[in-house]
N, C-alpha and C positions, 0 to 999 in steps of 0.2 A: 622380441624379448625386452628391449629397452622400453618400448611402449607399455608393456605390461607392468614393468617395474615402476615406471613413472606414474601410472594409474594407481598402483598399490600405495606408492609413497604419498600421492596426493590425497587418497582416501584416508590413509592413516593420519595424516596431518589435519584434515578436516574433522575427523572424529575427535581428535584431541582438542582442536579449536572450539568445537561446538560444546564439548563438556566444560571447557573453561568459561564459556559464555552462558553456562547454566541451562542449556536446552533440556537437560535430563529432568528438570523440575517441572516441565510444562507438557501439556498434551496438544496444545494448539499454537502453531507458529505462523506468523505472517512474514513473508520474505519480499523485500525490495532489493533489487540487485542491478549491478552493472559489472559484467564479467569481461569487459574489454581488455583489462590488464592481464588476463590469463592467456592471451593470444600467443605469447611466447612459449607456452607449454607444448604447443603443436599437437594437442590432443584433438581428436574429432569432437565436434560440438556436442553430439549426442552422448559420447562417453563422459564428457565434462559435466553435462547436465544430469546424467544418470548418477554420477558420483555424488554430486551435491544432494540430490534427492535421497539417495541411499544413506548417506551420512546423517542427514537430518532424521530420517526414519530410525536409524540405528541408535541414535543418542536420545531422542525424545522419549517421554513416557508413552506407554502403549495403552490403548490404541490412540494414535495421533492423527492430526489433521494439518495439512499445509495449505495456507491461503496465499494468494498472490494478486496484485492489481492487474486487471485486464481491461482498462479503460480504452475507449475509442472515440476521442473527442472530435474527430473529423466528421462525425455524424451530427454534430451541432449545427442547427439551421441548414440541414442538408436533405436532399431527396433520396439519399442512399438508403438501402434496406439493411437493417441490422438483423443478422441471422444469429440467434442465440448460440447455435452450435458451431457455425463456421466462420463468423466474422472475426478476424484476428484482432488482438490487442495492438495498440499503437504506442511506440516509444516506451514500452513497459519492461523491455529486456527479454533476452532469450529464455530465461528460466520461467518467466511468467507464461510465455507461449508454450513452453514444455509442459507445465502443469495444466494449462487450459486444455490442451489437446490429449492429455493422458486419459486412458480408459477410466471410466467411473468418476471423472471430475465433474463438478457441478458449477455452473456460472450463474451469478445473480442477473436478473432481468432488468437491465438499464442500458440503453444504447450509448450513453455517454460515459458513465462511470460504473463499470461492473467489477466484481471481484470473483475469482474462481477459487475453488477449494477441492482438495483431494484427501479423502480419509473419512473417518467416522462422522465428524461434525460438519462436513461439507453440505449436508442436507439442510443446514440452517439457512443456506442461501436460496433455497427454493421458495421461501415465503418472506419476501422483503417488501418494503414500501416502494412507492414510485419515485421517491426522492433519493438523490444520490447520497445524501447525508441525513443525520437526524435519527429520531426514534424509529426503530425497526429497520434501519438501513443495515448493510453489511458491517459497518463500523460499530454500530450499536450491538450487533450480534457478537462481534469479535471481543468487544469489551466485556459482555456478559460471560463469555467463555474464558476470560482471563488469559488472553492471547499474548504471547511474547513476540515482539517484532525483532527481526534481524535484518540488518542492512549489510549487504555483501558488495564491497567495492564502491560504495556510495555513502558519503556521510549522511546520517539520518536527518540533519537539519535541512537537507535538500531533497529528501524523499520521505515525508511524513504526512500523508494525506489526511491522517487523523485530525490534524489541526483544523481542517475545513469542516469536519463533523463538529468539532468543538465550537467553532465560530457560529455554526448554524444553530446548535441547541442553546448557545449563549445569547443568540439574537443580536449579534453585532450590527450597529446601525448603518454600516457602509456596504452591506450586502442585502439583496432581496431575493425572494424565491421566484424563479422564472419558469414558466411553462414551456415545454418543448413538445411538438407533435412529431412523432417519428414513425416511419414504416418499419415494422418488425416482422420477422418470419419465425414462426414457431410451428413445429410439426407440419411443415410444408404449406402452411397457411400464412398469407401476408395480410396484416391488418394495420390500421393507423391508431396509435394510442398516445396518450399524454404521459409525459414524464417531467420531473422537476429537479432543479439544482439551484443552489444559492450562488449568485454571481455578484460581481461588483457593480455598483452604480457607476455610470459613465460621467465623465466631465466634472468630477468634483475633487480632482487632485489627489486621487488615491495613489500612494506609493508604498509598496511592500518594503519591509525592512531590507536593507542592502544585504545584511547577513542572515536574512530569512529567519529560521527558527533556532539559530545558535544560542540565543539567550535562554531559551527553554532548556536546551541540553546542557548548558553550563550549570543551571540549577540542579538538573538531574545528576550531573557529575559530582557536584558538591554533596549531594545526598547519598552518593555512592550507589546510585540506581542505574548508572550507565556503564555497561561493560564493553571493553575494547581489546582487540588483539590484532597484531600484524604478523602473518606467518612467513615462513622462509621463501614462499613463492611470491612474496610482495603483496599478497592480498590482505586488505584491511576489512575487518568485520566488527560490527557493533551489535549489541543486543540491549533491549530495554522492554520492560513490561508496559504494555499499552495503558494500563490503569495508572501507572506512575506518571507517564507523560500527561495523561488526561488531568490528573490531580494538580500537577505543577502548572499546566497551561490555564486551568480554571482559576487557580489562585492568582495568577498574574493578570488574567482578564478582569478579575474583581478589583484589582488595584488600578488597572488602566485598560478600559475596554478597547483601546486602540493599540494594544500591545503588539499586534502583528504588523502594524504600519509604522512608517518613519515619523509620521505626524498626523494630527487630526485633519480629516478632509474638510472641504469648504461646503458645509451642508446648506448654506444659503442659496446655493445654485440649484437645489432640489425643489425650490418653491413652485416651479412650473411642472413638476412631475405629476 
């Protein structure tokens, strides 16, 4: 009985939180999460994940789609076989795995940086580019769908992969597009195929900002485009429109193309490249 009451209380709280964060205005939600702080609730993991899923579905516009990151970077420069259906995501959180494995979910085909979706617009992930970011990537598709990102238990400045999409389309000079050859398994067939991702040049003194993307979110907050709530269970949740973050980051990149870095790299070291 106590367990049932706890689940009901948690569900009611989440519904209220998600309405406050304006999920009801959107059909498409991207979720980045770290649920480690909810361990004290002593709920079974599946009950917890199902509650989050149900609450999002209850609050969002219908029909809705939930997207999650399902990257697997250990496949980088590896002989491992990437199975589109069965290869787990890595360090993306329990909710990402929950969505990836859910019936009728669709995963984009990229062995290093994939996105999974569940709902009406998940099909947009079936036809994406071979590049992790950029035009026709999952990030491009989610921007086109006017997706709202919510960060559960993790500040968005530390979980906003969209910035790398922006770096790629902006053509920042400290990254280049690298080809990766990977073994992939689709429909019980194993093939070797090429995939691409923008990566840092080595040995030119690249240093990410110590505070990562906080300066972008400070701008969003001043514009009143960043929503935040901390509920009685101690869970912090943020929400922001992906297009708003895109707009802010692009404007900052125009002013300083090295906005993501602590300082300008030493490009003279690239002469032998």
